N, C-alpha and C positions, 0 to 999 in steps of 0.2 A: 664740525666742519665736514664731516663725512656725511653727515644726514642733509646737510646744505647740498653736498654735491649730489646726493642721489635725489632729492628732491627735484633739482635743476634738470638734471637726466631725464626723469619722470615726466616732467613738463616738456621737454623739448619732443620726446617720443610722443606724447599725446598730439601736441600741435603737428606735428610732421605726420602722423596717422591720417589726420582731419584734412591735410592739403588736398584741394581739389585737382587731382593730376590733368584732368580735361576740361578747365576752364582759365580763361586768361584775358587779359586786357592788352589791346595796341594805343600805344599813345602816338598818335599822328602829328608831329610838329606841335606839340604842345608847349608852350616857350616859357610860361610863367613858373619859376622853380617852386612856389607856393603850392600850384596846383599839382606839379609834378611829386611833389613831398605827400599832399593831402591823398592823391591817387594812391602811392603806395601803401599809404596807412590803411586805407580801406582795402586794399589788396590783401594785405598781411591780416587783417580781421576778419574778413571773409574767407582765409583760407586758399587764396591764389599763389600757386608755387612760383609764378615767373610773369614778368611783365616784358612785352615786346616794344621797343622804340623804334618807331619809323620817323627818320628826320631827311627830309630831303630839300628844305627850304629854309632851315636854320640850324645851328650847331646842336649837338647832343647836349642835354641839360647837363650840369654840374650836380652829381647827387649827395647831398649834404647828410649826414647823420643826424646832426643837431636839430633840424628842421623835420625831419620824420619820425623822431622818435625810434631810430635805428630799425627802422622798416625795410632800409636798403638791406640791412644784414639779413634778414631771413626771406627776402622776396629776390629771385634771381631776375637779371636784366639779360635781355639778347637784344643786341642791337643789329637794325637793318639799315642801308641807305639805298637800297634799291625794293621797288616793288617786286620784281621777280623772286629775290632771295625772301621777302616776307612772306609772300604768299607761297612760296614751295615750303617754307617751314610749317606755316600753318595748315595748308592742306596735305601736308606729308604727315600730319599726326592724326588725319582726320576728322580735322576740326569743320563745323559750321562757321563761316567768317559773316559776321552782322557788321554792317556800318550804321552808326547813329545818323540819324537824318530825318529832316522835315518833308521830303519829297512824298509827291503823291502815291508812290510805290512802298511807301515806309508803313509798316505794321506796328501796333501797339506792343511793347515787351512782354505781355500776359500772353500774348498771342503765339510767342515762342517757346520751344522745348529746349530750356536752359540743362536738363538731364544729359541732354547729348554733349560729346565734346565740343566746345564753342569758344570762339575768338570775338570779342566785341572791340570795333576800332572805334577811338574816342577821336574826335577831331579837334582841329587848332581852334583858340578859342574866338577867334574872328571868322574865320573861312570854311571852318567845319573839316570833315572828311575829305582828303585831296581825291579829285576826280578820277585819278589814274586807279586807286584803290577801289573806290565804287564801282568801277567796270568790273572789277573781280569778286566781288562778294557774293554770297548765297542768299541774302536777303537785308532789307534795311529796316531798322527799329528805332522806335521813339517812345518816350516817355509822354503819357496822358498829361495834360496840364489843363486847368480851367480859370486861370487867371488873365489878366491883360498882357504880360511878357510871353514870350515865345520860346524861351530856352532856359535852362539851368545852367549856371557854372560848370565848367566840365568835371571840377572835382566832385561836386555834388551829383550831378549825372551819372558818374562812374560809380558813385556809393550806392545809388538808386537802383542801378543796372545790377550790380552785383549783389544788393540785397534780394532783389526779384529772383536771382538764379540761386542764392542760397535759400530760400523759401523753398524753391522746388525742390532742390536736391535735400534740403531737409527732410521734406515729407517723404522723399524716394528712399530715405537711409542711406544716403549717400556719405555723410559726415562720420557715420558710425561703423563704416569699414574703409580698410585703406584701398586706395586705388593702385598703390605701387608695387612692383614685384619685389620680392625678398632682396633681390641684388639692388634695385633702386633704391629702396628704402635705408637698406645697411649704409649705400655709397654718401646718400643725404644725411643722414644721422652722424655719419663720420664728420662731414663738412660741418655741421652745426656745431657738433662738440669741439671742434677747434676755434670756431668763432665765439663759443659760449664765454 
């Protein structure tokens, strides 16, 4: 039993060290619970420590551990109901804020430096990123596509965005060194040990 506990703690410590402090996603009125769950799973898989929820047109989603393979347990959630609150939180952390978009101003994701602190806003399944948020972003980003359809499902798009961020951060050695201060790391580890 002690050996199992030690292995579990070692895994928690390793995963926490690899969490990317300066990388987050914003879900902008994403309403489908399956999409929400899939996005949380991708965030956990790529080391995103927290997700920001911006819900101005519909209710905050119910977060179910059953459908997300417990990703909600390991990825923090920050809720925002106002544009000002969301942008203050992101810019206050020194993040470049990017909105997914197909507008003429949008640039391919490979043209952005995701080794910088970055927040990516993923828009609603039907209407995209809210116009009031686009007005405050530092750039617009898209995933190049070569078929007849013009967009990916929001959960697939989230995974592809994070995969590119992860690729860049892996090449920069960012998964090999913790971005947390000792105090932040200890506080998060204590919280994780309580959940384990």
